[in-house]
C-alpha positions in Angstrom: -130.5 -71.0 20.6 -133.1 -68.9 18.8 -134.7 -67.5 22.0 -132.2 -64.7 22.7 -132.0 -61.0 23.3 -129.0 -60.6 21.1 -129.8 -58.3 18.2 -133.1 -57.3 19.8 -132.0 -54.0 21.2 -134.2 -51.1 22.4 -133.7 -47.3 21.9 -136.1 -46.1 24.6 -137.4 -47.0 28.0 -140.9 -47.2 26.5 -139.8 -50.0 24.1 -137.9 -51.8 26.9 -140.9 -51.7 29.2 -143.5 -53.0 26.8 -145.5 -56.1 27.6 -143.5 -58.3 25.2 -140.0 -56.8 25.1 -138.6 -59.7 23.0 -139.5 -59.7 19.4 -140.2 -63.5 19.3 -142.7 -63.1 22.2 -144.4 -60.3 20.4 -144.7 -62.1 17.1 -145.9 -65.2 19.0 -148.7 -63.2 20.6 -149.7 -61.7 17.3 -149.8 -65.2 15.7 -152.0 -66.6 18.5 -154.4 -63.7 18.1 -154.5 -64.0 14.3 -155.1 -67.8 14.5 -157.9 -67.3 17.1 -159.6 -64.5 15.0 -159.1 -65.8 11.4 -158.5 -69.6 11.5 -160.4 -71.1 14.4 -163.9 -69.8 13.4 -163.7 -71.8 10.2 -162.7 -75.1 11.7 -164.7 -75.3 14.9 -168.1 -77.0 15.2 -170.9 -76.8 17.7 -169.3 -79.3 20.1 -165.9 -77.5 20.3 -167.6 -74.2 20.8 -169.9 -75.3 23.6 -167.6 -77.8 25.4 -164.3 -75.9 25.1 -164.1 -72.4 23.6 -167.0 -70.6 25.1 -166.5 -71.7 28.7 -162.7 -71.1 28.3 -163.1 -67.6 27.0 -165.8 -66.6 29.6 -164.0 -68.1 32.6 -160.8 -66.4 31.4 -162.6 -63.0 31.8 -163.9 -64.0 35.3 -160.4 -65.3 36.3 -158.8 -62.0 35.2 -161.3 -60.1 37.3 -160.7 -62.2 40.4 -157.0 -62.1 39.8 -157.0 -58.3 39.8 -158.7 -58.4 43.2 -157.0 -61.3 44.9 -153.7 -61.7 43.0 -152.8 -58.0 42.4 -154.6 -56.3 45.4 -154.5 -59.1 47.9 -158.2 -58.9 48.8 -159.6 -62.5 49.1 -163.0 -62.9 47.6 -165.4 -65.9 47.6 -168.3 -64.0 46.0 -167.4 -64.4 42.3 -170.5 -66.5 41.6 -172.7 -63.9 43.1 -171.1 -61.1 41.1 -171.5 -63.1 37.9 -175.2 -63.4 38.8 -175.4 -59.6 39.0 -174.0 -59.4 35.5 -176.3 -62.0 34.2 -179.5 -60.6 35.7 -178.4 -57.0 34.9 -177.9 -58.0 31.2 -181.3 -59.8 31.2 -183.2 -56.8 32.6 -181.5 -54.5 30.1 -182.2 -56.8 27.2 -185.9 -57.0 28.0 -186.3 -53.3 28.9 -184.4 -52.0 25.9 -184.8 -54.5 23.1 -183.6 -52.1 20.4 -180.2 -51.4 22.0 -177.3 -53.5 20.7 -176.4 -56.4 23.1 -172.8 -55.2 23.3 -173.9 -52.2 25.2 -176.1 -54.3 27.4 -173.1 -56.5 28.4 -170.9 -53.5 29.1 -173.7 -51.8 31.1 -174.1 -55.1 33.1 -170.4 -54.9 33.9 -170.8 -51.4 35.1 -173.8 -52.4 37.3 -171.7 -55.2 38.8 -168.8 -52.8 39.4 -171.2 -50.6 41.5 -172.4 -53.6 43.4 -168.8 -54.7 43.9 -167.8 -51.4 45.4 -170.7 -51.6 47.9 -169.6 -55.1 49.1 -166.0 -54.0 49.0 -166.5 -51.3 51.6 -165.8 -53.8 54.5 -162.3 -54.3 53.0 -161.4 -50.9 54.5 -161.7 -52.3 58.0 -161.2 -56.0 57.7 -158.9 -58.3 55.6 -157.8 -61.9 55.2 -160.1 -64.5 56.6 -162.7 -62.0 57.7 -162.9 -60.4 54.3 -163.3 -63.8 52.7 -166.3 -64.5 55.0 -167.8 -61.1 54.1 -167.6 -61.8 50.4 -169.0 -65.3 51.1 -171.9 -63.6 52.7 -172.3 -61.4 49.6 -172.4 -64.6 47.5 -175.3 -66.1 49.5 -177.1 -62.8 49.8 -177.1 -62.1 46.0 -178.2 -65.6 45.2 -181.0 -65.3 47.7 -182.0 -61.9 46.3 -182.3 -63.1 42.7 -184.2 -66.2 43.9 -186.7 -64.3 46.1 -187.4 -61.0 44.3 -189.5 -61.9 41.3 -188.9 -58.5 39.6 -185.4 -59.7 38.6 -186.7 -62.6 36.6 -189.8 -60.6 35.3 -192.2 -62.6 37.5 -191.6 -65.8 35.6 -193.4 -68.8 37.1 -190.3 -71.0 36.8 -187.9 -68.4 38.3 -185.7 -68.9 35.3 -184.4 -66.2 32.9 -184.0 -66.7 29.2 -182.0 -64.6 26.8 -184.0 -63.1 23.9 -182.5 -63.4 20.5 -180.2 -60.5 19.6 -178.0 -59.9 16.6 -174.8 -58.0 15.9 -174.4 -56.8 12.3 -177.5 -58.9 11.5 -175.8 -62.1 12.8 -177.5 -63.8 15.8 -175.2 -64.0 18.9 -177.9 -65.1 21.3 -180.8 -67.6 21.0 -181.0 -71.1 19.4 -180.2 -69.7 15.9 -176.8 -68.5 16.8 -174.0 -70.1 14.6 -171.1 -71.4 16.6 -168.5 -69.2 15.0 -170.6 -66.0 15.8 -170.8 -66.9 19.5 -167.1 -67.7 19.6 -166.0 -64.5 17.9 -168.4 -62.3 20.0 -166.8 -63.7 23.2 -163.3 -63.6 21.9 -163.5 -59.9 21.2 -164.6 -59.3 24.8 -161.7 -61.4 26.0 -159.1 -59.5 23.9 -160.5 -56.2 25.1 -160.6 -57.2 28.8 -157.1 -58.7 28.7 -155.7 -55.6 27.1 -157.4 -53.3 29.6 -156.3 -55.5 32.6 -152.7 -55.7 31.3 -152.5 -51.9 31.0 -154.1 -51.2 34.3 -151.9 -53.6 36.2 -148.7 -52.2 34.7 -149.7 -48.6 35.4 -150.0 -46.4 38.5 -153.2 -48.1 39.6 -151.7 -51.5 39.4 -148.7 -50.4 41.4 -151.0 -49.1 44.1 -152.8 -52.4 44.2 -149.6 -54.4 44.5 -148.4 -52.0 47.3 -151.6 -52.7 49.3 -151.2 -56.4 48.7 -147.5 -56.6 49.8 -147.8 -54.3 52.9 -150.8 -52.0 53.3 -149.4 -50.0 56.2 -146.2 -49.2 54.4 -148.1 -48.4 51.2 -150.2 -45.9 53.1 -147.1 -44.3 54.7 -145.5 -43.7 51.2 -148.7 -42.1 49.9 -150.9 -44.8 48.5 -154.6 -44.2 49.3 -156.0 -47.5 50.7 -159.6 -46.4 50.2 -159.0 -45.6 46.5 -156.8 -48.6 45.8 -159.1 -51.2 47.4 -162.4 -49.8 46.0 -160.9 -49.5 42.5 -159.7 -53.1 42.7 -163.2 -54.2 43.7 -164.8 -52.1 41.0 -162.5 -53.2 38.1 -162.6 -56.8 39.3 -166.4 -56.8 39.5 -166.7 -55.1 36.1 -164.8 -58.0 34.5 -166.7 -60.6 36.5 -170.0 -59.0 35.5 -169.1 -59.1 31.8 -168.3 -62.8 32.3 -171.6 -63.4 34.0 -173.5 -61.6 31.2 -171.8 -63.6 28.5 -172.2 -66.8 30.5 -176.0 -66.3 30.6 -176.7 -64.6 27.2 -174.3 -66.3 24.8 -173.3 -69.6 26.4 -176.3 -71.0 28.3 -179.2 -68.9 27.0 -181.3 -69.7 30.1 -180.2 -69.9 33.7 -181.5 -70.4 37.2 -179.4 -68.5 39.7 -178.9 -71.2 42.3 -177.7 -73.8 39.8 -175.6 -71.5 37.5 -174.1 -69.1 40.0 -173.9 -71.0 43.2 -171.0 -71.1 45.6 -169.3 -73.8 43.4 -168.9 -71.2 40.7 -167.0 -69.0 43.1 -164.7 -71.8 44.1 -164.2 -72.8 40.5 -162.9 -69.4 39.5 -160.7 -69.3 42.7 -159.2 -72.6 41.7 -158.4 -71.2 38.3 -156.3 -68.4 39.6 -154.6 -70.6 42.2 -153.5 -73.1 39.6 -152.9 -70.6 36.9 -151.0 -68.2 39.1 -151.9 -65.3 41.3 -150.9 -61.8 40.1 -150.6 -62.8 36.4 -152.9 -62.2 33.4 -151.4 -65.2 31.6 -152.1 -67.2 34.7 -155.8 -66.4 34.5 -155.8 -67.9 31.0 -153.7 -70.9 32.0 -155.9 -71.7 35.0 -159.1 -71.3 33.0 -157.8 -73.5 30.2 -156.7 -76.2 32.7 -160.1 -76.2 34.6 -162.1 -76.3 31.3 -160.0 -78.8 29.4 -159.4 -81.3 32.3 -163.0 -82.6 32.5 -163.3 -82.7 28.7 -160.1 -84.7 28.5 -161.1 -87.1 31.3 -164.6 -87.6 29.7 -163.2 -88.4 26.3 -160.3 -90.5 27.3 -161.6 -92.3 30.4 -165.3 -92.5 29.8 -165.4 -92.5 26.0 -162.1 -94.4 25.3 -161.6 -96.7 28.3 -165.3 -97.1 29.3 -164.9 -95.9 32.9 -168.1 -94.9 34.7 -168.9 -91.2 34.5 -169.0 -90.7 38.3 -165.6 -92.3 38.7 -164.1 -89.9 36.1 -165.8 -87.0 38.0 -164.3 -88.1 41.3 -160.9 -88.4 39.7 -161.2 -84.9 38.4 -161.8 -83.6 42.0 -158.8 -85.6 43.2 -156.5 -84.1 40.5 -157.7 -80.5 41.1 -157.4 -80.8 44.9 -154.0 -82.4 44.7 -152.7 -79.7 42.3 -154.1 -76.9 44.5 -152.2 -78.3 47.5 -149.1 -78.8 45.3 -149.1 -75.2 43.9 -149.8 -73.6 47.3 -146.9 -75.4 48.8 -144.3 -75.8 46.0 -145.1 -73.0 43.6 -147.6 -70.3 44.9 -147.4 -68.5 41.5 -148.8 -71.4 39.6 -148.5 -72.3 36.0 -147.5 -68.8 35.1 -144.4 -69.0 37.1 -143.5 -72.4 35.6 -143.9 -70.9 32.2 -141.8 -67.9 33.2 -139.0 -70.2 34.5 -139.1 -72.3 31.3 -138.6 -69.2 29.2 -135.7 -68.0 31.3 -134.0 -71.4 30.9 -134.5 -71.3 27.2 -132.9 -67.8 27.0 -129.8 -69.1 28.8 -129.6 -72.6 27.3 -127.2 -74.5 27.0 -125.5 -72.6 29.9 -126.5 -73.5 33.5 -129.2 -71.5 35.1 
C-alpha cells in the first residue's frame, strides 16, 4: 500500500523523466549509497573485501561496459577479458613510467587507452554483425592475450612474465600493495563504481543511448531516420571499452596486485562477464549490478554452505555451480530474456497495483 504514485506529483517533464521518478525509489537509492559509503567501510574485514565486495564492484563496472555494447547497442562481444587486460597492462605501464602521478589518473588513462583499442577492434562491426562479429571479438581476445604474453616490453622484461602493482596512495592512504587497508581498497573501487554507473545511466538515457538502441533494434531503419551507424557503433565500442579498461585496471592494481595475463584475463573472463549481463538483464544498468552480484555471491554461498557447512568436496561444489549457472542462462534466454532486472521491474509494478489484479 505504501508503494504508490498518489501524492508524488510532478510539475515538469524533467522531473517526470528522472531516473527515479518515485520518491520512495529515490530515497531508497540514496539510502543504499549512504550505507555503502558510510557504514560498510567500518564493519567489513579482509575476507569480505577480497571475497565479496572488491570482485562485485569491479565486475559490476565490466558488466556495465559490456551491457552498453551488447545490451544497448546490440553488438555481441566475446573479447571482454582481452580489453580488461589492456586496462591492466596500460595501468601498469603508466604506474611504472610516471610514479609521481596519482593512481586515479593512471586508471582513467588506462580506460582511455582501452577505449582507443576498442574502437580499432570495433571497426569490423561496420561491415559484419551477429555471429561473425562475435568471432571477430573472440579473435581480438586471443590476439591481445598473445600480445601481452609475447611482447616483453608490456611486462617490463620481467623473467616471470608477471606484472605487479607498485604501492600507491591516495591522500596518504595506500590503495595498492600489501599494506592497503581493506576499507581503503573498498572505498576506492566504490567511488569508481558510482561514477561509472552515473555516467552510463546518463549516456543511455540521452541522445547517444537512443542512437545505440535504434541500431540494436533495427539498424537499417535507424540509418533511414538519420542515425549514423558509424558514430553509434564506434561510440558504443569506445564507451564500453573505457569501462572495461577501468575494471581491468582496478582488477590488477587494487584487487589482485599481481597478474599473469593468461590466467587472469583468459577467455573464461570474457564468458564470465557475458553470463553476468545475460542473467542480470541485457539493456539495464541495474541488471549489470544484479548479474555481477549473482555471479560473485553464488560461489561464496556454495563454498560456505556446502563445503564449509555440509562437508561436500570442493570439486563437487564447483561442478554444481557450473550446473546452476548453465541452467539459469538457458532459463533466462528462453523464459525471460531481460533477466533479473525484468523480474525486479515486474515485482515493482505488482507492488504499485497491489491488491488489485495486474
